[in-house]
PLY file of the C-alpha trace (Angstrom):
ply
format ascii 1.0
element vertex 246
property float x
property float y
property float z
element edge 245
property int vertex1
property int vertex2
end_header
120.31 121.26 101.75
118.36 119.30 104.34
115.18 121.19 103.40
115.81 120.51 99.70
116.27 116.79 100.34
113.14 116.67 102.46
111.19 118.44 99.71
112.40 115.98 97.07
111.65 112.91 99.19
108.09 114.14 99.76
107.56 115.09 96.11
108.74 111.78 94.64
107.93 109.36 97.45
111.55 108.25 97.81
113.79 107.84 100.84
116.46 110.40 101.67
119.17 107.88 100.76
117.61 107.24 97.35
117.40 110.98 96.59
120.98 111.58 97.73
122.25 108.74 95.53
120.51 110.17 92.44
121.75 113.71 93.19
125.33 112.43 93.37
124.94 110.42 90.15
123.35 113.21 88.09
125.71 115.94 89.26
128.75 113.70 88.67
127.65 112.72 85.16
126.80 116.24 83.99
129.86 117.94 85.49
132.14 115.24 84.07
130.67 115.88 80.62
131.04 119.64 80.94
134.64 119.56 82.23
135.86 116.78 79.95
137.25 114.69 82.79
135.89 112.74 85.74
134.14 114.69 88.46
132.94 112.99 91.61
130.09 114.62 93.52
129.18 113.38 96.97
127.50 114.35 100.22
129.53 115.06 103.31
127.46 115.89 106.40
124.51 116.71 104.10
126.65 119.19 102.18
127.24 118.57 98.49
130.90 118.56 97.45
132.62 118.00 94.11
136.16 116.93 93.23
137.63 116.85 89.71
140.11 114.10 88.83
142.46 115.00 85.97
145.16 112.65 84.68
148.15 114.78 83.80
151.24 112.91 82.55
150.23 109.77 84.41
149.63 111.66 87.62
146.04 112.01 88.82
145.43 115.54 90.05
142.53 116.35 92.35
140.84 119.73 92.33
137.79 120.78 94.34
134.98 122.46 92.42
132.93 125.23 93.97
129.36 124.16 93.23
127.98 127.56 94.21
129.75 129.10 91.19
128.83 126.62 88.48
126.61 127.74 85.61
123.77 125.76 84.10
122.25 124.73 87.40
118.78 124.82 85.86
119.88 122.16 83.37
121.14 119.97 86.21
117.91 120.45 88.14
115.81 119.46 85.12
117.88 116.32 84.59
117.63 115.52 88.28
113.83 115.89 88.30
113.51 113.62 85.25
115.72 110.98 86.87
113.90 111.16 90.21
110.58 110.78 88.39
111.86 107.65 86.65
113.20 106.19 89.89
109.90 106.94 91.67
107.85 105.28 88.93
110.10 102.20 88.80
109.80 101.91 92.56
106.00 101.98 92.28
106.09 99.38 89.50
108.16 97.05 91.68
105.77 97.66 94.57
102.62 96.85 92.58
104.01 94.02 90.38
103.03 91.28 92.89
99.37 92.30 92.39
99.44 91.32 88.70
97.02 88.54 87.71
94.96 89.26 90.81
91.38 90.34 91.37
90.60 93.98 92.08
87.37 95.85 92.64
87.19 99.42 91.43
84.82 102.26 90.66
84.53 103.44 87.08
85.28 107.17 87.21
85.50 108.13 83.52
85.17 106.90 79.94
87.26 108.66 77.30
86.50 109.44 73.66
87.86 106.02 72.57
85.60 104.36 75.17
88.46 103.23 77.37
87.38 102.93 81.00
89.23 104.52 83.92
88.92 102.67 87.20
89.74 103.99 90.66
90.86 101.28 93.07
93.01 100.55 96.12
95.54 97.75 95.78
96.47 98.46 99.38
94.38 100.28 101.99
94.79 104.04 101.67
96.69 103.86 98.36
94.21 105.08 95.73
95.31 104.57 92.12
93.70 104.84 88.69
93.84 101.92 86.26
92.78 101.80 82.62
90.59 99.13 81.05
90.94 99.37 77.25
87.80 98.96 75.18
89.15 95.76 73.60
89.47 94.26 77.10
85.73 94.52 77.68
83.20 92.04 76.29
80.86 93.22 73.55
77.89 92.54 75.83
79.12 95.10 78.39
80.42 97.94 76.26
77.22 99.93 76.06
75.09 99.06 79.07
74.68 100.30 82.63
76.74 97.46 84.07
79.89 99.44 83.21
78.69 103.01 83.61
80.45 105.78 85.53
79.96 105.36 89.27
79.52 101.57 89.17
81.88 99.32 91.14
82.97 96.27 89.21
85.48 93.40 89.37
88.58 93.43 87.16
91.59 91.28 86.41
94.84 93.19 86.96
96.54 92.47 83.68
99.74 94.52 83.72
101.76 97.04 85.75
104.38 98.97 83.76
106.26 102.28 83.46
105.40 104.54 80.50
106.32 107.99 79.19
103.45 110.46 78.88
104.53 113.61 77.03
108.08 112.87 78.14
107.09 112.40 81.79
107.45 108.96 83.47
104.12 107.57 84.64
102.80 104.40 86.23
100.35 102.51 84.00
98.05 99.84 85.39
95.99 97.89 82.87
92.95 95.84 83.87
90.43 93.77 81.94
87.08 92.00 82.13
87.78 89.22 79.60
90.44 87.06 81.27
89.82 83.46 82.28
91.76 84.27 85.44
89.04 86.76 86.37
86.50 83.91 86.48
88.80 81.84 88.68
89.57 84.69 91.06
85.92 85.67 91.42
85.00 82.11 92.36
87.85 81.97 94.86
86.78 85.27 96.39
83.31 83.80 96.95
84.76 80.73 98.67
87.02 82.63 101.06
89.58 80.50 102.94
88.09 77.32 101.47
89.44 78.32 98.04
92.95 77.20 99.04
91.68 73.63 99.41
89.83 73.52 96.10
91.42 73.35 92.68
89.75 75.81 90.29
90.68 76.27 86.64
88.81 78.08 83.87
89.67 76.10 80.73
87.48 78.00 78.26
85.73 81.33 78.25
83.32 82.65 75.66
83.03 86.20 76.96
79.44 87.23 77.54
78.14 83.70 76.94
79.79 80.91 78.93
82.84 80.01 81.00
83.84 76.37 81.51
85.46 75.74 84.91
87.08 72.57 86.20
87.06 72.02 89.95
88.00 69.20 92.28
85.08 69.80 94.65
81.44 70.80 94.42
81.04 74.58 94.62
78.18 76.32 96.41
75.46 77.39 94.00
75.52 80.86 95.58
79.18 81.32 94.58
78.51 80.31 90.98
75.44 82.54 90.79
77.37 85.54 92.16
80.00 85.17 89.40
77.27 84.69 86.78
75.73 88.00 87.79
78.99 89.92 87.99
80.16 88.85 84.54
76.74 88.52 82.88
77.59 85.08 81.55
76.93 81.47 82.50
79.56 79.67 84.57
79.55 75.93 83.85
81.35 73.82 86.46
82.74 70.35 85.76
84.47 68.03 88.22
88.04 66.86 87.62
91.36 66.45 89.43
92.64 70.03 89.44
95.76 71.40 91.07
95.03 74.81 92.57
97.15 77.70 91.34
0 1
1 2
2 3
3 4
4 5
5 6
6 7
7 8
8 9
9 10
10 11
11 12
12 13
13 14
14 15
15 16
16 17
17 18
18 19
19 20
20 21
21 22
22 23
23 24
24 25
25 26
26 27
27 28
28 29
29 30
30 31
31 32
32 33
33 34
34 35
35 36
36 37
37 38
38 39
39 40
40 41
41 42
42 43
43 44
44 45
45 46
46 47
47 48
48 49
49 50
50 51
51 52
52 53
53 54
54 55
55 56
56 57
57 58
58 59
59 60
60 61
61 62
62 63
63 64
64 65
65 66
66 67
67 68
68 69
69 70
70 71
71 72
72 73
73 74
74 75
75 76
76 77
77 78
78 79
79 80
80 81
81 82
82 83
83 84
84 85
85 86
86 87
87 88
88 89
89 90
90 91
91 92
92 93
93 94
94 95
95 96
96 97
97 98
98 99
99 100
100 101
101 102
102 103
103 104
104 105
105 106
106 107
107 108
108 109
109 110
110 111
111 112
112 113
113 114
114 115
115 116
116 117
117 118
118 119
119 120
120 121
121 122
122 123
123 124
124 125
125 126
126 127
127 128
128 129
129 130
130 131
131 132
132 133
133 134
134 135
135 136
136 137
137 138
138 139
139 140
140 141
141 142
142 143
143 144
144 145
145 146
146 147
147 148
148 149
149 150
150 151
151 152
152 153
153 154
154 155
155 156
156 157
157 158
158 159
159 160
160 161
161 162
162 163
163 164
164 165
165 166
166 167
167 168
168 169
169 170
170 171
171 172
172 173
173 174
174 175
175 176
176 177
177 178
178 179
179 180
180 181
181 182
182 183
183 184
184 185
185 186
186 187
187 188
188 189
189 190
190 191
191 192
192 193
193 194
194 195
195 196
196 197
197 198
198 199
199 200
200 201
201 202
202 203
203 204
204 205
205 206
206 207
207 208
208 209
209 210
210 211
211 212
212 213
213 214
214 215
215 216
216 217
217 218
218 219
219 220
220 221
221 222
222 223
223 224
224 225
225 226
226 227
227 228
228 229
229 230
230 231
231 232
232 233
233 234
234 235
235 236
236 237
237 238
238 239
239 240
240 241
241 242
242 243
243 244
244 245
């Protein structure tokens, strides 16, 4: 059993405790359904045990169940794998959620038949993931030029992290875009480094591919503005105002 648990923790990226909890839950639910009364399945010294609880005339009778003799183990295993996949994906979603609305840099690795872009990136060092940038999240001026060709590294706004089902299998879906006003703000902040925390920056309007209007409480270096101009292929117009940083 220890080898099985180790195998499952490695396969799904979960802790031993998380796998054990799901094994107990799935086995208990399925056996209870099959027997028609409550069955509790639990680990004792890494050995799986099951006890049936049957109410007979107001008296609760306990009866151990020999798990080695039960039929339909393949069904239980399938249900367990589906549940572990869901738990693993939800764990990843919770892990990556704090990165939403942030700036990421990624390499375009593929473009599908619908012209959606697939972007390989690292939200954390050593954790390589693939995000999707739908065609409608890319400006018209960039859809058919070399700026967004396979192999190019570009800046994106991390729009959404969510769990999805792909052919019945739970998957992590990360959606990015190139049209958000937040992308303009984050690119400017990335150019300013630590100084960005002291400067209020807010993009109030964006005409993708043409112009972005940014309010800021302090003069920005021309080099920072130019860098964002070149990355987005649009003019960044900066105006001064009292802006609370966000």
